[in-house]
N, CA, C and O atoms as a GROMACS GRO file, in nm:
protein
  516
    1UNK      N    1   2.045  -1.632  -0.302
    1UNK     CA    2   1.952  -1.557  -0.298
    1UNK      C    3   1.964  -1.382  -0.176
    1UNK      O    4   1.939  -1.395  -0.056
    2UNK      N    5   2.007  -1.230  -0.236
    2UNK     CA    6   2.026  -1.166  -0.119
    2UNK      C    7   1.879  -1.115  -0.061
    2UNK      O    8   1.800  -1.069  -0.144
    3UNK      N    9   1.843  -1.122   0.064
    3UNK     CA   10   1.789  -1.050   0.108
    3UNK      C   11   1.754  -0.909   0.201
    3UNK      O   12   1.858  -0.847   0.223
    4UNK      N   13   1.645  -0.853   0.253
    4UNK     CA   14   1.721  -0.732   0.321
    4UNK      C   15   1.690  -0.812   0.500
    4UNK      O   16   1.585  -0.852   0.552
    5UNK      N   17   1.835  -0.808   0.552
    5UNK     CA   18   1.792  -0.914   0.684
    5UNK      C   19   1.746  -0.773   0.799
    5UNK      O   20   1.687  -0.794   0.905
    6UNK      N   21   1.781  -0.658   0.759
    6UNK     CA   22   1.685  -0.579   0.852
    6UNK      C   23   1.557  -0.539   0.879
    6UNK      O   24   1.497  -0.481   0.969
    7UNK      N   25   1.528  -0.604   0.736
    7UNK     CA   26   1.336  -0.556   0.743
    7UNK      C   27   1.268  -0.684   0.801
    7UNK      O   28   1.159  -0.696   0.858
    8UNK      N   29   1.366  -0.776   0.768
    8UNK     CA   30   1.262  -0.903   0.834
    8UNK      C   31   1.299  -0.890   0.973
    8UNK      O   32   1.222  -0.920   1.064
    9UNK      N   33   1.445  -0.835   0.995
    9UNK     CA   34   1.451  -0.824   1.206
    9UNK      C   35   1.370  -0.701   1.195
    9UNK      O   36   1.332  -0.693   1.312
   10UNK      N   37   1.327  -0.620   1.146
   10UNK     CA   38   1.200  -0.564   1.186
   10UNK      C   39   1.101  -0.548   1.155
   10UNK      O   40   1.040  -0.447   1.188
   11UNK      N   41   1.034  -0.666   1.060
   11UNK     CA   42   0.916  -0.719   1.097
   11UNK      C   43   0.945  -0.828   1.194
   11UNK      O   44   0.859  -0.908   1.160
   12UNK      N   45   1.010  -0.885   1.294
   12UNK     CA   46   1.020  -1.000   1.408
   12UNK      C   47   0.959  -0.883   1.479
   12UNK      O   48   0.843  -0.848   1.499
   13UNK      N   49   1.056  -0.844   1.505
   13UNK     CA   50   1.051  -0.767   1.629
   13UNK      C   51   0.931  -0.721   1.663
   13UNK      O   52   0.880  -0.735   1.774
   14UNK      N   53   0.847  -0.627   1.508
   14UNK     CA   54   0.734  -0.508   1.526
   14UNK      C   55   0.635  -0.655   1.572
   14UNK      O   56   0.621  -0.652   1.695
   15UNK      N   57   0.584  -0.742   1.529
   15UNK     CA   58   0.518  -0.908   1.621
   15UNK      C   59   0.560  -0.957   1.750
   15UNK      O   60   0.519  -1.053   1.816
   16UNK      N   61   0.661  -0.861   1.777
   16UNK     CA   62   0.720  -0.945   1.928
   16UNK      C   63   0.798  -1.119   1.919
   16UNK      O   64   0.815  -1.199   2.010
   17UNK      N   65   0.824  -1.127   1.806
   17UNK     CA   66   0.827  -1.302   1.775
   17UNK      C   67   0.986  -1.265   1.839
   17UNK      O   68   1.032  -1.153   1.863
   18UNK      N   69   1.028  -1.350   1.849
   18UNK     CA   70   1.172  -1.404   1.845
   18UNK      C   71   1.217  -1.501   1.726
   18UNK      O   72   1.148  -1.560   1.643
   19UNK      N   73   1.345  -1.498   1.743
   19UNK     CA   74   1.415  -1.581   1.644
   19UNK      C   75   1.311  -1.717   1.603
   19UNK      O   76   1.252  -1.764   1.506
   20UNK      N   77   1.332  -1.743   1.742
   20UNK     CA   78   1.283  -1.904   1.732
   20UNK      C   79   1.129  -1.941   1.677
   20UNK      O   80   1.094  -2.039   1.612
   21UNK      N   81   1.033  -1.810   1.734
   21UNK     CA   82   0.966  -1.831   1.739
   21UNK      C   83   0.916  -1.824   1.559
   21UNK      O   84   0.835  -1.898   1.504
   22UNK      N   85   0.998  -1.708   1.497
   22UNK     CA   86   0.966  -1.696   1.359
   22UNK      C   87   1.014  -1.820   1.259
   22UNK      O   88   0.953  -1.844   1.154
   23UNK      N   89   1.104  -1.877   1.293
   23UNK     CA   90   1.146  -2.004   1.256
   23UNK      C   91   1.029  -2.136   1.248
   23UNK      O   92   1.003  -2.199   1.146
   24UNK      N   93   0.965  -2.158   1.391
   24UNK     CA   94   0.826  -2.218   1.434
   24UNK      C   95   0.744  -2.196   1.296
   24UNK      O   96   0.713  -2.286   1.219
   25UNK      N   97   0.718  -2.075   1.285
   25UNK     CA   98   0.548  -2.050   1.184
   25UNK      C   99   0.665  -2.079   1.050
   25UNK      O  100   0.652  -2.178   0.978
   26UNK      N  101   0.738  -2.013   1.036
   26UNK     CA  102   0.783  -2.012   0.934
   26UNK      C  103   0.846  -2.168   0.880
   26UNK      O  104   0.900  -2.153   0.771
   27UNK      N  105   0.852  -2.294   0.923
   27UNK     CA  106   0.877  -2.382   0.911
   27UNK      C  107   1.039  -2.448   0.891
   27UNK      O  108   1.075  -2.559   0.852
   28UNK      N  109   1.123  -2.315   0.941
   28UNK     CA  110   1.274  -2.329   0.899
   28UNK      C  111   1.345  -2.337   1.051
   28UNK      O  112   1.278  -2.268   1.128
   29UNK      N  113   1.435  -2.385   1.106
   29UNK     CA  114   1.539  -2.384   1.181
   29UNK      C  115   1.588  -2.257   1.223
   29UNK      O  116   1.633  -2.160   1.162
   30UNK      N  117   1.561  -2.289   1.373
   30UNK     CA  118   1.641  -2.167   1.408
   30UNK      C  119   1.760  -2.116   1.362
   30UNK      O  120   1.763  -1.996   1.333
   31UNK      N  121   1.878  -2.194   1.348
   31UNK     CA  122   2.000  -2.181   1.330
   31UNK      C  123   1.979  -2.075   1.155
   31UNK      O  124   2.044  -1.976   1.123
   32UNK      N  125   1.852  -2.153   1.063
   32UNK     CA  126   1.805  -2.033   0.923
   32UNK      C  127   1.782  -1.891   0.965
   32UNK      O  128   1.825  -1.790   0.909
   33UNK      N  129   1.705  -1.899   1.076
   33UNK     CA  130   1.648  -1.811   1.051
   33UNK      C  131   1.725  -1.664   1.143
   33UNK      O  132   1.690  -1.549   1.171
   34UNK      N  133   1.847  -1.752   1.166
   34UNK     CA  134   1.964  -1.646   1.274
   34UNK      C  135   2.091  -1.652   1.151
   34UNK      O  136   2.195  -1.597   1.187
   35UNK      N  137   2.091  -1.719   1.000
   35UNK     CA  138   2.143  -1.661   0.923
   35UNK      C  139   2.099  -1.620   0.866
   35UNK      O  140   2.171  -1.545   0.800
   36UNK      N  141   1.952  -1.616   0.827
   36UNK     CA  142   1.913  -1.498   0.711
   36UNK      C  143   1.926  -1.333   0.831
   36UNK      O  144   1.928  -1.227   0.769
   37UNK      N  145   1.929  -1.328   0.916
   37UNK     CA  146   1.936  -1.221   1.012
   37UNK      C  147   2.103  -1.113   1.003
   37UNK      O  148   2.143  -0.999   1.025
   38UNK      N  149   2.146  -1.233   0.960
   38UNK     CA  150   2.331  -1.205   1.025
   38UNK      C  151   2.352  -1.184   0.882
   38UNK      O  152   2.362  -1.066   0.852
   39UNK      N  153   2.366  -1.298   0.751
   39UNK     CA  154   2.411  -1.275   0.640
   39UNK      C  155   2.365  -1.242   0.528
   39UNK      O  156   2.427  -1.226   0.422
   40UNK      N  157   2.201  -1.228   0.558
   40UNK     CA  158   2.143  -1.157   0.423
   40UNK      C  159   2.082  -1.219   0.300
   40UNK      O  160   2.036  -1.151   0.208
   41UNK      N  161   2.083  -1.378   0.302
   41UNK     CA  162   2.136  -1.446   0.220
   41UNK      C  163   2.043  -1.550   0.261
   41UNK      O  164   2.059  -1.612   0.366
   42UNK      N  165   1.930  -1.575   0.166
   42UNK     CA  166   1.822  -1.735   0.164
   42UNK      C  167   1.780  -1.749   0.015
   42UNK      O  168   1.763  -1.679  -0.085
   43UNK      N  169   1.771  -1.899   0.060
   43UNK     CA  170   1.707  -1.953  -0.059
   43UNK      C  171   1.551  -1.864  -0.104
   43UNK      O  172   1.488  -1.761  -0.086
   44UNK      N  173   1.553  -1.996  -0.175
   44UNK     CA  174   1.387  -1.899  -0.265
   44UNK      C  175   1.276  -1.986  -0.165
   44UNK      O  176   1.158  -1.950  -0.157
   45UNK      N  177   1.337  -2.120  -0.082
   45UNK     CA  178   1.227  -2.175   0.009
   45UNK      C  179   1.206  -2.060   0.110
   45UNK      O  180   1.109  -1.994   0.147
   46UNK      N  181   1.323  -2.062   0.137
   46UNK     CA  182   1.338  -1.992   0.272
   46UNK      C  183   1.233  -1.819   0.286
   46UNK      O  184   1.151  -1.775   0.366
   47UNK      N  185   1.299  -1.770   0.159
   47UNK     CA  186   1.189  -1.626   0.148
   47UNK      C  187   1.128  -1.652   0.167
   47UNK      O  188   1.100  -1.614   0.281
   48UNK      N  189   1.028  -1.734   0.108
   48UNK     CA  190   0.895  -1.745   0.072
   48UNK      C  191   0.836  -1.786   0.155
   48UNK      O  192   0.719  -1.754   0.177
   49UNK      N  193   0.954  -1.928   0.270
   49UNK     CA  194   0.821  -1.924   0.415
   49UNK      C  195   0.876  -1.806   0.481
   49UNK      O  196   0.766  -1.753   0.499
   50UNK      N  197   0.950  -1.731   0.526
   50UNK     CA  198   0.927  -1.622   0.595
   50UNK      C  199   0.819  -1.514   0.558
   50UNK      O  200   0.721  -1.485   0.626
   51UNK      N  201   0.853  -1.466   0.451
   51UNK     CA  202   0.735  -1.424   0.361
   51UNK      C  203   0.558  -1.390   0.440
   51UNK      O  204   0.485  -1.302   0.485
   52UNK      N  205   0.570  -1.541   0.409
   52UNK     CA  206   0.463  -1.634   0.466
   52UNK      C  207   0.395  -1.568   0.624
   52UNK      O  208   0.296  -1.512   0.673
   53UNK      N  209   0.512  -1.614   0.652
   53UNK     CA  210   0.518  -1.598   0.809
   53UNK      C  211   0.445  -1.464   0.876
   53UNK      O  212   0.352  -1.444   0.954
   54UNK      N  213   0.536  -1.386   0.804
   54UNK     CA  214   0.570  -1.272   0.831
   54UNK      C  215   0.436  -1.150   0.747
   54UNK      O  216   0.437  -1.027   0.750
   55UNK      N  217   0.334  -1.246   0.678
   55UNK     CA  218   0.217  -1.161   0.593
   55UNK      C  219   0.291  -1.062   0.531
   55UNK      O  220   0.242  -0.949   0.541
   56UNK      N  221   0.414  -1.074   0.459
   56UNK     CA  222   0.394  -0.954   0.327
   56UNK      C  223   0.472  -1.007   0.220
   56UNK      O  224   0.540  -1.109   0.223
   57UNK      N  225   0.455  -0.924   0.122
   57UNK     CA  226   0.506  -1.053  -0.038
   57UNK      C  227   0.668  -1.108  -0.065
   57UNK      O  228   0.759  -1.038  -0.020
   58UNK      N  229   0.694  -1.208  -0.124
   58UNK     CA  230   0.854  -1.234  -0.131
   58UNK      C  231   0.916  -1.126  -0.118
   58UNK      O  232   0.994  -1.094  -0.027
   59UNK      N  233   0.867  -1.038  -0.252
   59UNK     CA  234   0.949  -0.930  -0.294
   59UNK      C  235   0.988  -0.836  -0.171
   59UNK      O  236   1.106  -0.805  -0.158
   60UNK      N  237   0.911  -0.799  -0.098
   60UNK     CA  238   0.952  -0.673   0.016
   60UNK      C  239   1.066  -0.735   0.133
   60UNK      O  240   1.104  -0.676   0.234
   61UNK      N  241   1.098  -0.850   0.092
   61UNK     CA  242   1.194  -0.945   0.172
   61UNK      C  243   1.346  -0.866   0.046
   61UNK      O  244   1.436  -0.818   0.114
   62UNK      N  245   1.362  -0.858  -0.054
   62UNK     CA  246   1.432  -0.836  -0.117
   62UNK      C  247   1.526  -0.751  -0.068
   62UNK      O  248   1.495  -0.662   0.013
   63UNK      N  249   1.681  -0.775  -0.123
   63UNK     CA  250   1.772  -0.692  -0.057
   63UNK      C  251   1.775  -0.588  -0.150
   63UNK      O  252   1.764  -0.615  -0.270
   64UNK      N  253   1.791  -0.440  -0.102
   64UNK     CA  254   1.846  -0.286  -0.196
   64UNK      C  255   1.817  -0.336  -0.383
   64UNK      O  256   1.725  -0.320  -0.463
   65UNK      N  257   1.952  -0.400  -0.387
   65UNK     CA  258   2.016  -0.427  -0.522
   65UNK      C  259   1.916  -0.533  -0.597
   65UNK      O  260   1.900  -0.537  -0.719
   66UNK      N  261   1.851  -0.620  -0.498
   66UNK     CA  262   1.801  -0.744  -0.569
   66UNK      C  263   1.620  -0.679  -0.630
   66UNK      O  264   1.554  -0.736  -0.717
   67UNK      N  265   1.577  -0.557  -0.558
   67UNK     CA  266   1.465  -0.535  -0.530
   67UNK      C  267   1.468  -0.466  -0.662
   67UNK      O  268   1.535  -0.363  -0.669
   68UNK      N  269   1.412  -0.504  -0.755
   68UNK     CA  270   1.330  -0.435  -0.919
   68UNK      C  271   1.265  -0.272  -0.842
   68UNK      O  272   1.220  -0.245  -0.731
   69UNK      N  273   1.293  -0.184  -0.977
   69UNK     CA  274   1.234  -0.068  -0.935
   69UNK      C  275   1.060  -0.084  -0.941
   69UNK      O  276   1.011  -0.127  -1.046
   70UNK      N  277   0.977  -0.050  -0.834
   70UNK     CA  278   0.830  -0.023  -0.895
   70UNK      C  279   0.771   0.078  -0.900
   70UNK      O  280   0.754   0.146  -0.799
   71UNK      N  281   0.723   0.113  -1.025
   71UNK     CA  282   0.666   0.224  -1.040
   71UNK      C  283   0.536   0.280  -0.908
   71UNK      O  284   0.519   0.199  -0.817
   72UNK      N  285   0.455   0.405  -0.901
   72UNK     CA  286   0.397   0.464  -0.842
   72UNK      C  287   0.319   0.381  -0.803
   72UNK      O  288   0.305   0.318  -0.698
   73UNK      N  289   0.225   0.391  -0.974
   73UNK     CA  290   0.140   0.312  -1.018
   73UNK      C  291   0.136   0.296  -1.153
   73UNK      O  292   0.200   0.374  -1.223
   74UNK      N  293   0.041   0.169  -1.223
   74UNK     CA  294   0.057   0.096  -1.285
   74UNK      C  295  -0.012   0.126  -1.406
   74UNK      O  296   0.016   0.105  -1.524
   75UNK      N  297  -0.158   0.206  -1.318
   75UNK     CA  298  -0.258   0.250  -1.415
   75UNK      C  299  -0.220   0.397  -1.380
   75UNK      O  300  -0.187   0.442  -1.270
   76UNK      N  301  -0.232   0.461  -1.498
   76UNK     CA  302  -0.240   0.603  -1.472
   76UNK      C  303  -0.395   0.689  -1.491
   76UNK      O  304  -0.476   0.682  -1.583
   77UNK      N  305  -0.396   0.755  -1.388
   77UNK     CA  306  -0.549   0.850  -1.418
   77UNK      C  307  -0.614   0.895  -1.506
   77UNK      O  308  -0.697   0.983  -1.484
   78UNK      N  309  -0.593   0.852  -1.614
   78UNK     CA  310  -0.653   0.867  -1.726
   78UNK      C  311  -0.742   0.741  -1.730
   78UNK      O  312  -0.865   0.733  -1.722
   79UNK      N  313  -0.624   0.620  -1.748
   79UNK     CA  314  -0.744   0.498  -1.729
   79UNK      C  315  -0.811   0.474  -1.638
   79UNK      O  316  -0.910   0.401  -1.653
   80UNK      N  317  -0.782   0.520  -1.533
   80UNK     CA  318  -0.884   0.516  -1.379
   80UNK      C  319  -0.982   0.549  -1.409
   80UNK      O  320  -1.079   0.477  -1.385
   81UNK      N  321  -1.000   0.689  -1.482
   81UNK     CA  322  -1.131   0.701  -1.520
   81UNK      C  323  -1.208   0.683  -1.653
   81UNK      O  324  -1.305   0.731  -1.713
   82UNK      N  325  -1.138   0.613  -1.662
   82UNK     CA  326  -1.150   0.554  -1.861
   82UNK      C  327  -1.284   0.382  -1.764
   82UNK      O  328  -1.404   0.356  -1.778
   83UNK      N  329  -1.186   0.325  -1.689
   83UNK     CA  330  -1.213   0.250  -1.601
   83UNK      C  331  -1.339   0.276  -1.564
   83UNK      O  332  -1.448   0.236  -1.606
   84UNK      N  333  -1.291   0.385  -1.438
   84UNK     CA  334  -1.472   0.426  -1.389
   84UNK      C  335  -1.618   0.394  -1.449
   84UNK      O  336  -1.717   0.331  -1.411
   85UNK      N  337  -1.561   0.504  -1.613
   85UNK     CA  338  -1.724   0.534  -1.672
   85UNK      C  339  -1.726   0.418  -1.690
   85UNK      O  340  -1.832   0.378  -1.641
   86UNK      N  341  -1.630   0.275  -1.764
   86UNK     CA  342  -1.699   0.188  -1.820
   86UNK      C  343  -1.725   0.110  -1.703
   86UNK      O  344  -1.686  -0.004  -1.731
   87UNK      N  345  -1.771   0.111  -1.583
   87UNK     CA  346  -1.818   0.026  -1.484
   87UNK      C  347  -1.900   0.097  -1.450
   87UNK      O  348  -1.972   0.035  -1.371
   88UNK      N  349  -1.951   0.243  -1.471
   88UNK     CA  350  -2.050   0.348  -1.468
   88UNK      C  351  -2.119   0.305  -1.524
   88UNK      O  352  -2.236   0.278  -1.494
   89UNK      N  353  -2.046   0.283  -1.650
   89UNK     CA  354  -2.182   0.246  -1.822
   89UNK      C  355  -2.244   0.126  -1.761
   89UNK      O  356  -2.366   0.142  -1.755
   90UNK      N  357  -2.191  -0.033  -1.697
   90UNK     CA  358  -2.240  -0.115  -1.657
   90UNK      C  359  -2.366  -0.101  -1.580
   90UNK      O  360  -2.474  -0.094  -1.639
   91UNK      N  361  -2.362  -0.100  -1.527
   91UNK     CA  362  -2.419  -0.072  -1.350
   91UNK      C  363  -2.481  -0.002  -1.396
   91UNK      O  364  -2.580  -0.022  -1.326
   92UNK      N  365  -2.535   0.134  -1.518
   92UNK     CA  366  -2.651   0.184  -1.547
   92UNK      C  367  -2.723   0.070  -1.671
   92UNK      O  368  -2.843   0.049  -1.686
   93UNK      N  369  -2.633   0.020  -1.732
   93UNK     CA  370  -2.716  -0.026  -1.815
   93UNK      C  371  -2.798  -0.177  -1.773
   93UNK      O  372  -2.892  -0.240  -1.821
   94UNK      N  373  -2.708  -0.194  -1.659
   94UNK     CA  374  -2.822  -0.329  -1.567
   94UNK      C  375  -2.877  -0.270  -1.509
   94UNK      O  376  -2.917  -0.339  -1.415
   95UNK      N  377  -2.930  -0.120  -1.496
   95UNK     CA  378  -3.021  -0.084  -1.383
   95UNK      C  379  -3.145  -0.083  -1.461
   95UNK      O  380  -3.252  -0.102  -1.402
   96UNK      N  381  -3.141  -0.062  -1.606
   96UNK     CA  382  -3.228  -0.026  -1.657
   96UNK      C  383  -3.224  -0.131  -1.773
   96UNK      O  384  -3.233  -0.080  -1.885
   97UNK      N  385  -3.216  -0.219  -1.770
   97UNK     CA  386  -3.253  -0.332  -1.827
   97UNK      C  387  -3.348  -0.387  -1.709
   97UNK      O  388  -3.462  -0.416  -1.748
   98UNK      N  389  -3.326  -0.403  -1.594
   98UNK     CA  390  -3.345  -0.475  -1.473
   98UNK      C  391  -3.525  -0.306  -1.436
   98UNK      O  392  -3.607  -0.323  -1.345
   99UNK      N  393  -3.528  -0.244  -1.482
   99UNK     CA  394  -3.611  -0.100  -1.464
   99UNK      C  395  -3.750  -0.226  -1.582
   99UNK      O  396  -3.848  -0.297  -1.560
  100UNK      N  397  -3.668  -0.184  -1.694
  100UNK     CA  398  -3.765  -0.259  -1.835
  100UNK      C  399  -3.815  -0.352  -1.817
  100UNK      O  400  -3.936  -0.371  -1.826
  101UNK      N  401  -3.677  -0.483  -1.768
  101UNK     CA  402  -3.814  -0.625  -1.768
  101UNK      C  403  -3.855  -0.573  -1.695
  101UNK      O  404  -3.904  -0.493  -1.775
  102UNK      N  405  -3.905  -0.514  -1.549
  102UNK     CA  406  -3.936  -0.526  -1.454
  102UNK      C  407  -4.067  -0.464  -1.502
  102UNK      O  408  -4.178  -0.506  -1.466
  103UNK      N  409  -4.041  -0.332  -1.611
  103UNK     CA  410  -4.222  -0.246  -1.630
  103UNK      C  411  -4.251  -0.402  -1.735
  103UNK      O  412  -4.366  -0.445  -1.723
  104UNK      N  413  -4.162  -0.481  -1.830
  104UNK     CA  414  -4.256  -0.563  -1.900
  104UNK      C  415  -4.354  -0.657  -1.878
  104UNK      O  416  -4.460  -0.694  -1.928
  105UNK      N  417  -4.262  -0.691  -1.759
  105UNK     CA  418  -4.312  -0.831  -1.664
  105UNK      C  419  -4.453  -0.808  -1.544
  105UNK      O  420  -4.538  -0.882  -1.493
  106UNK      N  421  -4.404  -0.621  -1.534
  106UNK     CA  422  -4.524  -0.617  -1.456
  106UNK      C  423  -4.675  -0.556  -1.543
  106UNK      O  424  -4.791  -0.526  -1.512
  107UNK      N  425  -4.576  -0.560  -1.689
  107UNK     CA  426  -4.753  -0.490  -1.755
  107UNK      C  427  -4.831  -0.617  -1.822
  107UNK      O  428  -4.940  -0.622  -1.878
  108UNK      N  429  -4.737  -0.713  -1.795
  108UNK     CA  430  -4.807  -0.895  -1.858
  108UNK      C  431  -4.882  -0.950  -1.742
  108UNK      O  432  -4.979  -1.025  -1.747
  109UNK      N  433  -4.831  -0.910  -1.655
  109UNK     CA  434  -4.908  -0.941  -1.500
  109UNK      C  435  -5.085  -0.931  -1.513
  109UNK      O  436  -5.192  -0.991  -1.498
  110UNK      N  437  -5.008  -0.788  -1.558
  110UNK     CA  438  -5.121  -0.689  -1.524
  110UNK      C  439  -5.232  -0.734  -1.652
  110UNK      O  440  -5.348  -0.770  -1.629
  111UNK      N  441  -5.174  -0.725  -1.781
  111UNK     CA  442  -5.277  -0.787  -1.820
  111UNK      C  443  -5.384  -0.879  -1.862
  111UNK      O  444  -5.492  -0.871  -1.920
  112UNK      N  445  -5.273  -1.014  -1.780
  112UNK     CA  446  -5.306  -1.142  -1.756
  112UNK      C  447  -5.452  -1.109  -1.672
  112UNK      O  448  -5.570  -1.129  -1.704
  113UNK      N  449  -5.377  -1.033  -1.520
  113UNK     CA  450  -5.485  -1.006  -1.455
  113UNK      C  451  -5.610  -0.987  -1.499
  113UNK      O  452  -5.709  -1.049  -1.460
  114UNK      N  453  -5.607  -0.887  -1.594
  114UNK     CA  454  -5.711  -0.782  -1.637
  114UNK      C  455  -5.806  -0.928  -1.686
  114UNK      O  456  -5.926  -0.946  -1.663
  115UNK      N  457  -5.707  -1.024  -1.765
  115UNK     CA  458  -5.837  -1.097  -1.864
  115UNK      C  459  -5.927  -1.215  -1.774
  115UNK      O  460  -6.026  -1.281  -1.805
  116UNK      N  461  -5.852  -1.208  -1.658
  116UNK     CA  462  -5.856  -1.320  -1.591
  116UNK      C  463  -6.031  -1.287  -1.553
  116UNK      O  464  -6.126  -1.366  -1.553
  117UNK      N  465  -6.026  -1.112  -1.518
  117UNK     CA  466  -6.088  -1.056  -1.390
  117UNK      C  467  -6.216  -1.063  -1.500
  117UNK      O  468  -6.327  -1.107  -1.470
  118UNK      N  469  -6.178  -1.009  -1.641
  118UNK     CA  470  -6.310  -1.048  -1.771
  118UNK      C  471  -6.393  -1.134  -1.774
  118UNK      O  472  -6.515  -1.126  -1.788
  119UNK      N  473  -6.300  -1.258  -1.756
  119UNK     CA  474  -6.314  -1.411  -1.779
  119UNK      C  475  -6.414  -1.424  -1.656
  119UNK      O  476  -6.501  -1.511  -1.654
  120UNK      N  477  -6.396  -1.333  -1.558
  120UNK     CA  478  -6.448  -1.397  -1.386
  120UNK      C  479  -6.584  -1.341  -1.411
  120UNK      O  480  -6.689  -1.405  -1.400
  121UNK      N  481  -6.569  -1.180  -1.456
  121UNK     CA  482  -6.741  -1.108  -1.428
  121UNK      C  483  -6.814  -1.188  -1.572
  121UNK      O  484  -6.933  -1.213  -1.555
  122UNK      N  485  -6.760  -1.229  -1.702
  122UNK     CA  486  -6.791  -1.298  -1.757
  122UNK      C  487  -6.920  -1.402  -1.698
  122UNK      O  488  -7.040  -1.376  -1.693
  123UNK      N  489  -6.852  -1.526  -1.658
  123UNK     CA  490  -6.859  -1.624  -1.619
  123UNK      C  491  -6.814  -1.681  -1.451
  123UNK      O  492  -6.748  -1.782  -1.427
  124UNK      N  493  -6.870  -1.583  -1.350
  124UNK     CA  494  -6.853  -1.634  -1.200
  124UNK      C  495  -6.819  -1.678  -1.114
  124UNK      O  496  -6.752  -1.644  -1.016
  125UNK      N  497  -6.913  -1.846  -1.184
  125UNK     CA  498  -6.873  -1.961  -1.168
  125UNK      C  499  -6.765  -2.024  -1.178
  125UNK      O  500  -6.729  -2.098  -1.086
  126UNK      N  501  -6.694  -2.009  -1.286
  126UNK     CA  502  -6.606  -2.089  -1.330
  126UNK      C  503  -6.481  -2.009  -1.261
  126UNK      O  504  -6.377  -2.061  -1.301
  127UNK      N  505  -6.456  -1.908  -1.177
  127UNK     CA  506  -6.370  -1.853  -1.134
  127UNK      C  507  -6.317  -1.922  -1.047
  127UNK      O  508  -6.395  -2.016  -1.034
  128UNK      N  509  -6.248  -1.934  -0.988
  128UNK     CA  510  -6.108  -1.972  -0.895
  128UNK      C  511  -6.108  -1.881  -0.760
  128UNK      O  512  -6.094  -1.905  -0.640
  129UNK      N  513  -6.126  -1.797  -0.818
  129UNK     CA  514  -6.144  -1.688  -0.683
  129UNK      C  515  -6.253  -1.661  -0.573
  129UNK      O  516  -6.235  -1.574  -0.488
   0.00000   0.00000   0.00000
């Protein structure tokens, strides 16, 4: 599998790593890392190990001819607006539900307290308060 040897070298050097250090972190032999940077060929497993060690996606290490073109964004502006409106609608619905539920619960508690207060006024000896 063709990989971008310069990209690996650049990422490795940006971290201040030697080829031997990258090999240890990736779990590969030093010779394998040397071959990756010299020839630009790697097995799937080696590419995955180096990508994980460098903290990048494996496709970022693919050679120029192997990398598929990536669109700037898979979600258009209109779709982003629709998604945002849906999220805002859901959040508002949850807030309204909580307000209504809180009002109903509060009203029920007030009615219960009023009944208790009326019962206490009628027969103070039986009140627990």
